[in-house]
N, C-alpha and C positions, 0 to 999 in steps of 0.2 A: 615097158610102156610108160610114157610120161603122163603127167596129170592131165594135160590138155588132150592127149590122144584118148585117154580113158573117158573123159567127159564128152568128147566128140563121138566116141562109139556109143556111149549110153544115150546121148541125145539122138543119134541116128536111129538106134533101135526103138526108142520111144516115138520118134517121128514115123517110123514104119507102122507101129501099132495104131497111132492116131489116124494115119492115112488109111489103113485098112478099115477101121471103124467108120470113118466118114464115108468111104466108098461103099461099105455095106449099107449105110443109111440111105445112100443115093439109089442103090439098085433094089433095095428091099421093098416088096409090096406091102409089108406089114407096117411100114412107117409112112404115114400120110403127111406130105409137106407140099408147099406151093413151089412155084417156079423160082422165086427169089431165094427161098431157103435152099432149094436144090442147087442153085447156082453157087450159093455160099458154101455148101458142103463140097461141091466139086472143086472150087478154088482151095478150100481147106485141105482136101485130100491131095491135090496136085502140089500145093505148096509144101506140105509135110513130106511128100514123096521126093520132091526135088531137094529138100534139105537133107533127107536121109541119104540120097544118092551122093550128094557132095560130101557129107560127113563120113561116109563109110567107104568111099572109093580110094582112100589112101593118098590123095593128092595133098598138096600144101594147104595148110589151114590159114595161111597168111592172106590169101585172096578173099576178101569179104564180099565182093560183088555178087557171086552166086547165092550166098547166104542172105544178103539183103533182098535180092529178087524173090527168093522163096518165102522170106518172111513178109514181103509185101503181099504176095498171094494169100498167105495165111491170114494176115490182118484184114484184107478186103473180104475174105471168106467169112471170118468171124463177124465182121461188121454186117454183111448181108444176112447172115444167119440170125444174129441178135435182133436186127431191125425187123426181120420177117416174123420171128418168134414173138416179139413184143406186139406187133400189129395183130397177129393171130390171137394172142391172149386178150388184147383189148376188144377184138370183135366178139370173142366168146363171153367176155364179161358183160358186154352190152346185149348179149342174147341174139346176135345175128347169125 
């Protein structure tokens, strides 16, 4: 196993773990979140799942387009999640 294959495997496994945790946060009734935060978590979960699928399927790691697409979903998901979390914290701080 080459160094790049090793890191692709490790990153794929970590992406599966993050995807599963984000999916759990979406479907769990114990976690209360708004629509924007839920959309961010869904994109985060899908993006990490897509990255894991690409990294672990054994295909050529030279094609960067699938990775860029999955990372786009991840980054938009993080953006929505953080904006929603900051908005929620601001509302709580103001006592609304």
